[in-house]
Residue frames relative to the residue before (quaternion, step in Angstrom):
aa qw qx qy qz dx dy dz
M 1.0000 0.0000 0.0000 0.0000 0.00 0.00 0.00
Q 0.6337 0.5472 -0.3032 0.4550 3.46 1.17 -0.80
E 0.6340 0.5209 -0.3266 0.4691 3.60 1.14 -0.78
L 0.6213 0.5438 -0.3561 0.4376 3.58 0.98 -0.65
I 0.6523 0.4854 -0.3117 0.4917 3.58 0.95 -0.92
I 0.6485 0.5045 -0.3452 0.4536 3.67 0.86 -0.78
L 0.6278 0.5646 -0.2907 0.4501 3.55 0.96 -0.95
L 0.6506 0.5357 -0.2619 0.4702 3.50 1.00 -1.10
L 0.6730 0.4670 -0.2838 0.4984 3.64 0.87 -1.02
L 0.6603 0.5113 -0.3281 0.4416 3.57 0.84 -0.77
G 0.6438 0.4937 -0.3083 0.4967 3.57 1.05 -0.82
L 0.6346 0.4903 -0.3543 0.4810 3.68 0.85 -0.67
A 0.6438 0.5305 -0.3195 0.4494 3.65 0.87 -0.81
L 0.6699 0.4742 -0.2852 0.4950 3.56 0.94 -1.03
G 0.6270 0.5410 -0.3352 0.4493 3.58 0.96 -0.76
Y 0.6581 0.5174 -0.2902 0.4637 3.51 0.94 -0.92
L 0.6703 0.5069 -0.2933 0.4557 3.51 0.84 -0.97
G 0.6533 0.5154 -0.2936 0.4705 3.51 1.04 -0.90
W 0.6117 0.5541 -0.3212 0.4644 3.59 1.10 -0.67
R 0.6743 0.4776 -0.2869 0.4847 3.47 0.96 -1.06
A 0.6342 0.5138 -0.3464 0.4624 3.71 0.89 -0.77
Y 0.6480 0.5228 -0.3374 0.4392 3.60 0.91 -0.87
R 0.6775 0.5189 -0.2628 0.4501 3.54 0.92 -0.99
S 0.6423 0.5083 -0.3326 0.4674 3.63 1.10 -0.61
V 0.7605 0.3588 -0.1953 0.5047 3.61 0.99 -0.61
A 0.4891 0.6458 -0.4530 0.3722 3.64 1.22 -0.14
V 0.6280 -0.5211 0.4480 0.3652 3.49 -1.43 0.48
K 0.2255 -0.7705 0.5876 0.1004 3.57 -0.76 1.08
Q 0.3594 -0.7117 0.5463 0.2566 3.54 -1.06 0.59
A 0.5704 -0.5825 0.4473 0.3677 3.50 -1.28 0.52
G 0.6576 0.5168 -0.4083 0.3659 3.53 -1.31 0.44
C 0.6707 -0.5413 0.3397 0.3764 3.50 -1.25 -0.07
G 0.5131 -0.6898 0.4291 0.2771 3.58 1.08 -0.19
K 0.5434 0.6269 -0.3673 0.4205 3.62 1.39 -0.02
G 0.4754 -0.6763 0.4492 0.3389 3.69 1.10 -0.19
C 0.4274 0.7289 -0.4462 0.2948 3.49 1.14 0.51
G 0.5320 -0.6537 0.3591 0.4009 3.53 1.42 -0.18
C 0.4310 0.7299 -0.4351 0.3037 3.57 1.22 0.07
E 0.5920 0.6049 -0.3823 0.3707 3.59 1.15 -0.54
T 0.6693 0.4423 -0.3222 0.5026 3.65 1.13 -0.45
D 0.6756 0.4893 -0.2890 0.4697 3.66 1.06 -0.48
S 0.6914 0.5323 -0.2755 0.4035 3.61 0.98 -0.75
A 0.6183 0.5333 -0.3449 0.4630 3.64 1.15 -0.51
P 0.3728 -0.7350 0.5259 0.2101 3.57 -0.68 1.14
K 0.3811 -0.6945 0.5607 0.2409 3.60 -1.08 0.84
V 0.1428 -0.7706 0.6115 0.1089 3.59 -0.80 0.80
L 0.2469 -0.7512 0.6066 0.0829 3.53 -0.94 1.08
I 0.1045 -0.7890 0.6018 0.0664 3.54 -0.78 0.95
R 0.1789 -0.8036 0.5625 0.0762 3.50 -0.71 1.14
K 0.2849 -0.7633 0.5546 0.1693 3.51 -0.97 0.77
């Protein structure tokens, strides 16, 4: 029973570390991340002329 609890805690800890690692390398959106809408306004628009 004790081994099962230890393995469960180890699995949760590894899952948490994996989630944190994924979030650190995942693509981040522009803006402040507070949900104020600045991420759509702050990105400059580039016009390419042919």
